N, C-alpha and C positions, 0 to 999 in steps of 0.2 A: 823495618822490624816486624818479624812474624808477629799474625796473629797465632796465639797459642791454642785458643778457644775452638776455632778453626781448622787445625793441622790434625791429620789421622792420627800421625805420631806422638806427638808432643802433648797431643791432648789427655791420653792415657797416663803416659808419664807424668802429666801434673799432677792428674787427679789422684793417681797412685800415691806420689809423695805426700800429698796434702794427708794420708792417711798415715803415712810415717810421721808426720808432724805431730798429728794426734796421738799415736800410741807414745810417742817422746815424751812429749806435754804429760800425756797419763803417767808415764811412768815416774815421772820428777815431782808431778803435784796430784797425786792421787785422788783428789777432791775433783779435778778437771771435770767437768760436764761440757757437752761439744752440741753446737747449733748446727751451721751448713759448714762446708768446707768445698765449694765449688774451685772450677777453674776457671780463668777469665785472662781475658785477651794476653796479657804479659805475664802470667805465671797462672799462682792459686795463691787462695787465702784458707783462712778455717778462723770460725768465729767460735770462741772459750769463754764458760763462766768459771774463774778462777776463783769464786768467792769474795773475800776482800783482799785479796792481791792484786796486785798492780804490776803487768811486768812493761819493762822499758828494752829500749836497742842493745842494752848491755847483756839483755840475760840470753839474747839471741845465740850466741856463741855456747853457752850450754848447751842449749837444748839442740842445736846442730852436729853436736860432741857425739848428744846421746841418737842421734837419727844416725849418724855412720856408722855406729856400733849395731842398732837395730839392722841396719843395710844392710851390715855383713855376714849377716846370718844366716844371711839367702834363704827366706821363709819364702813360702808359695803363696801367692795371696787365689784364695777359693772363692768362690761363687755362692753363694746359697740363695735357694727360693723358701719364704717363708711366707704364710698365712699372714694375717692381720693379728691374730689372736696369739700365734707365738713371738712374731714379733715385738706384741706388747708384751709379753713376759720376757721377753731376752734382754730389752730396755725398759725394765719396768722402774729402776734406779734414777733414769736420766731424764728428766721434765721435757727436757727441749726434744727429745727424739720420740718420746710421747707422745708431743703437742704434732711434730711430721707426720707420725703414721695414724694419728687419726683424720687427718686432712688427705690420707687414700680411699678413693670409693670403694665400697665394698666388692669382694670378689676382684679387685686389682692383686697382681702377683707382686709381693714385696720381695726388695733382694737386698743381699748385706754380704759385704767381704771380709773373710778373714785374713791375718798373715798371723802365725804362730798362736798365743795366746790372745791376742787383739782383735776384734770382732767391731766393725761401724756399718752404718746403715747406709747405703749406696745403692744407685742404679746402675754406676758403671761408666763405661768399661775402664778398666785396669791390666796394668802389665803382669807377667805370670810371677815373678819374683823379686823380693826387693833387693835382690843384686842388681838390677838394673836402674837401684834409684842413688847413683853414686854422685852425680854431677848434680848438685843443689844448690843452692843459697838462700837463706833466708835474708829478707830485704828490710821489715821494719815491722814495729807493731803499730797500733792506734786501738782507739774506741769504735765501738758500731754499737746500735742501737739495736737491739731486739728485733728482727723484723724490720727492722728501719723507720720505728717509730719513737720517736723522741719521749715518749709516755712512759716507755719502758724501758727494761734494765740496760744498764750500758755495759755490753762485753769485750773482751779482748780477742782483736783480729790481729794472726799474725801473715804477713804477706810471705810468698817464697816463689821460687822458680826453679825448675828442671831441664836440663839438657841431658841430649844422648851421649856426647861429649866433651871433655873439660874446656875444647875451641872456644863450640860455638855457645858454652855456658860464658865465657870469657869475654867475647863478642855481645853476649846480652848485657852483659853487667857494664860493657863498655859505654855501651847505646844506652843506659839507665842515667851513667853518669853525663850523657852529653845531652840528654832527657830535662837532666835537673839545669845545668848551666841553661838551658833553654826554657825552662818552665816560664810562662808570663807571670805569674804569681810570685817567682822570685825579681824579676826582672821589673816588675809593676811597682814593687818594693825600693830595689833597688835606685830606680830612675824617678821616683817620685810619680808614677802614672796613677795609680790608685791605694784604695788601702780599704780594708774592712773592717765592721766594728759591729762587736756582738749586743753592744749598746744600741745600736744602729737597727740590725735584724741581720738574720744570714742570708747568703745570697742577695746582698743590698749594697752596692760598690760604691763610694764615694768616691769621686773625681778630682784627683787633685792639682793645682796649676798646670803641669807640665803635661798631665793626660788630660786633659779639658782642651789646652790648646791643640794637641792632637786627632782630639777628637774632633772639634770643631773644623780644622785643616781638611778632615773628608767628610765632615756633614757636609762644606762647602765645595768640596769637590766636588761629589756626588750629585749635588742637588742642582749646581752649573752644566753637570756631563747630561744628566736627565731635562733641563730647560732646552738645551740645543737638541734634544732627539724629540720634542714637540709634548711634554708633559707639562702639565699644571699642577702646583703645588697648594697643601691645604692642609689647615690643623686641624684638630679635631680633639675629645676631651679624653681625659686618660681613664674616665667611668663609662658604663653604657649599662642601661637596663636589663634587668633578667629576661625580659621582654623581647627586647632587641635581640638578645642571643637563642632565646627559643626561635624567636621568625624566622634566624639566622639557621638553625637547626645544631649549631655548635654547644647548645644547653645540653642536648642527648648526647651527643658523642665527643664533648671536650670538658665537661664538666668538673671531674676527678682534676685537671690540669691546671682550673681556675683556682682563684681564691674567694671564701666563702660569700656569699652576697650579704649586704650591710640594707639593713632595712631604716628607710628615712622618708617620712612623710605619707607610710603607707606605700612606700614603694620599694622595692628593690631593686639595690646596685650593686654591681660587679666591677672591677677593675680588671681590663680590658686584657684579653690574652692576644688579641690577633685585632688588626683596624678595618679586615674585611667589611661588615657591617656595616658600619660607620661611612665606610666609603660608600655603598648601597643607599645609603639614605640620602649622600650628598646628590648621586645620580638622578633618583627620584624626586629630585625637588624640583622639577622643572618640565615641559614636557620637552623632546627629542624627537629631530628628524634622522633622516639616514643621511642626511646632508653633513648633519652634525658627525657624526662618529668615522673613527673613533675617536673616543675621549680618553687621554690618559691621566688619571689621578694620581698623584704620589706626595708622600709623607715621609718625613723623619719621624715617627712618633715611637713614643714612649710604652711598653706590653709589660705585662706582669704574668707569672705563670707559678703555678705554685709546686716550682721543683722538690723532689724527696731532698731531705738534708743530705743523704749520702750522694748526691746526683751533682751539688753545688760545686761549681768548680771554678775560684776566682770569678772574671769577668765570659770566660767562656764557654760558661753554664752557670743564668745567674736568674734570680726571680722577678729580677727587674733589670729590663735591656732596652733598647732604642732601635728599632728598625728600620732599614732601607727599604719601605716599602711602597708597592703599584699596583693598581688595577687599572686595566683595559677593558673599555667598555666598546666591542665592536659586532659588526654583522659577522655571520657565519662566511662570508666571501671572504672578509677582513680577515678570517684567522692567520693564514699562512702567510701573508705579509706583513701582520702585525706581530707574528713569533719570531718569523727572521728578524724584525727589527730589533728586538728582543734580547737576540742571541747575538747579533752585530753590536749592540749594547755592550754587553755582557764579555764580550770579546776585546774591546776597547778599552776596557777598564780595566781590563785583566794586563794587558798590554801594558798601559802606565805602572800597574804595579810590579809587571816583570813576572807574572804567574805564567808559567808555562805548562808544569804539568798537572794536565787533567785529562778527563775521563766524563763521557755522555752516561748517563741512563736514564733509559725511559723507562719509570714506570706505570703497568698498566694493570686494569684491575682482576682478579680472579674470576671468571666469566660465572664461576659455580657457587659464584659465594651474595647470594642477595640479601643476607641483612647486614654485611660491612658497606657495598655499594649501591649505590642510585643504583633502580631498576628502571633503566631505559637503553636497549640494546640500540638503537639506534643512535642515539645521542653516543653515544660510547664507543661504536664504530666509528663513525664518522670522525669524532674528537682523534682516537687515536690513530685513525689513516692520514689525518692533517699534520698530526706533528712528526710522525714517520717521511711523512713527504718531503716537509721541511729538513728534516735532517739529513736526508738522503739527498735534497739537490745542493744545499751546502758540501756536501761531502764530508760532514760529519761522521768519523765513527762510533757509534755505539752500542749499545747492551741493553736489553729488557729484561725487566725486573717484574714479575708475573706477580701480582696481591700486594703491590708497594706502592698503588695510587693512594690519593686521597677518597674518601667516603663518594666526592662530589665529580670528581674526574680525573684524568689522567694525567701526570706531570713529568717535567726534566730536570734532572738533578745535575748539576756539575760538580764533580767530584774533584778533588787537589789533593795529592800525596803534599804533605808537610816536612819539614826537613825531620822530624821526630814524631812518630807514631803511625797511626793506620789513615786511610782514606777518610776525609768529611766532606760534607757534602756543602757548597760556599752558597752558590748562587741555584734558586729553583725559578722555573716558568711550568706555570698551572691552569690547565684549561678548564673551567667550569660554565657548565649548562644549568647547573642545578639553582646556583645563589638567587641568580636574577630572577628566577620563577618565584620563589621562597616570597621577594622582597616586591612582587609584583611590577619588575621594572619593563618598561615596555621604549618603542623609537618608530615613530612612523616611516611604513617602508613606502619604496618609492609608489606601490600602488594604492598609496592612502589607506592600509590595515595597519593596524598595532601589533610588531611582532615583538618578541624577546632577545634583547642582545645576550652579546657571549660575553663570558667577562675570563680576562685572564690576569692569576696574580702572579705578580713576578718581584724577585728579591733579589739584585744585582749581589750587593754585599751578605745580604744576609741581614745580621744584626751588625753594630755598628762595635759592641762589646766585644763580641767570638771573632770580629774580623780583627780589631789590632790584637786581641791576642794572638792568631794565629801570625801578625806581621812582626810581633814583638818575637816570637818562638823562630820565623824564619828567619829575622835579619837576628836575631839574638841579642835585640835592643839598639843594633848599628841601624840606625832608621836615616833612610836616604833625607839629604836636605832640605828635600821640600816639604817633608813629613816632620823632622825633628824639632821637638819641644824650642830646644835652644841648638842653632847650626853653628855658634862662634863663639868664642870665650874669649877676650879681651883682657890680655895679661900684661901689665906693665912692669917690668925687673923690678921697679923700685919706686915705691910710692910718691918718696921725694922727689924723684927728677923727672919722672915719667909719664906721671900721672893725670896730667894734663893733656899731652898728646894722647894718650888711652880714651881720654873721656872725647875728643876729637875724634878721633874714629869710631868709638863707640856710634855716636851720636850721628857721624854719617853711614855707617852700616843701617841704624835704627829708622831714620830717614828715605832709607832705600826698599825698606818694607823686610830687610832679615831680622831673623829671630835670634837677638845678640843679647849677651851677660858682659859686664866688667866686672873681675874679680881683683879688686883694688886690697885684699885685703893685708895685714901686716904678717902674712906669713911667707917663709923663703920660697923661692920661684920652684924648688924642684917638688914641694912640696902641693901647690898648686897645678902644675902640669899633671902630676901622678893623681889631679882628684878630676881635672878636665879629662884623662885618658878613664876613669874608672866609669865617671858621668857619659861616657860613650860621646864625647862632643865632636861632631863631625873636623870642624878648623879651630884648633887653636893659635892665637895668635901673642907672639912674642915681642915686644915693643923695650926697647933699650934706645942706648944713647945714639945708635946708628941708624936705627929707625926714624928717630926724632928727629935726626939733623937731615936726614934724607928726603922726609916727609913717603917713607914706606910703611911697608909691614912683612913680617918674615910669620909664615901660617907653619901647622906642623897637621897632618891628618892624622886622622884617628889611628891607633896604633902604629903608627909611623916614630920614626925617630928624627931623620933629617928634616932640616926648613928650607923652607921657598921662602925668597926675599922678592917682591913685586909690588908698582907703586899701589895706590890705594884704589884708583880708578881702574887699574888692573883684576883688582881681586873682588874687585865690587862688580867687574864684567863677568868673572868667572863664575860669583856665586850664580849671579841672575841666569847667566846660560846654563846652569846644573840644574836650578830649579827648573825652571821653563822647559829643560827638557826630559826630568824629571830621572835623571840618572841616579 
């Protein structure tokens, strides 16, 4: 799917279509007032105040009809420059536009665009005429708080998309339908993975039995994998004092993304947004020698970030999440070897999860930005050189992104291309020379002097929550057997005649460590089979007279109609091989 916001042709097309939408809404609802109508990665939207009226998706065809009527008028779209005073006068009846205008610095040129009798405040760019706005579709209505603040008024948000031709639009709409089917929020509900509750709180997922089984399987997998690579796992509290984050520097650089501090016993605490400070304290708990290094501390840790309400999206972006996090404490001489070890670990994990479409991005500092980045040229140069060398030695193709590093060091992001949507950063490796200094961390070097270790921050799966969202969307909920919450459904044809044998098969599979369920409900066989398909069960066993007599099982793979009959021992061997090989 194209990123419309970054496309030189589609961006102005969609920007103009947002204005077309606004004009149509104004004609149909003269009382309408408008906030902003930006281009986004998959189209555009406009936030509108309709007074007491609430739009639904059923209203969209009427608005589309009016948009098409306006577009046929072939109105030129003309850019105008205004002073702040002129703009305030022009939009004096629209408090939202007045608010926008007042945010402009004095002396800055303000622009607006006119098509026929309709004028809208906008920076542009736009197409030349409304006749170019023929291939569009309004997608949905939703609510959006003014300025994204829940304390403000709820506005109407209308989403849409526009393309140059009908074919591209049709293809985009088909992809959107595919995205709906793959949406982890839908799959999470259908498969009993997780739920949300306004009573519990926005962005706070509740993991259901199936979801927690999947979550626990991934947790156990990554823990065992890390232990095999020399990591030591720890467990630290979900809270930390404000002083802890002032020491780390996160209070100054990350405060807006943290939950507010809680005052308890004359001390201020916050829900932790990351685990680095806790791990720094653990390292500093005792004296270390160069012979101890590297020390690899890992944790499956709960973290909390105050995401904006509009940014929250299921378990992909939540306010409560669990990170697969680690910090490696090493000498400068060990950087390359440890960085290489982390990268090899990541690639091993990707192989197990069949992740192949990857891209490597080395994020560097902007040398001219002394405020955003820690001012130590020697540190930055040595760190960036070390990471480049490792990537080059491993013959990994990578791109460089200046100005994308964290404030304390360069990082490597491993980008993946999901089945739908744009590239996302799944794994991160981050060098850090600053944080150990802030915590006065040291080790005794070979010469007997105290030196500061280097810290490598690393997250293989990122957050488990986001990774599960990715897996659900990538597989369309058809998880491989080793991950599936329920891998086998045992269905007796008749509860009266076949239930006892079905129970024997169920207990045998359970004893072999297979995640299995028994469906002995007094429902028709066809109904139970269809339900197993809907739940995306990997293997459905159908046990009748023949199976009972021959001590066999007949299984049907998800998505298939044919059945295969084998002995119970053969079936167990088949399942174990599939689980072991992570097929």
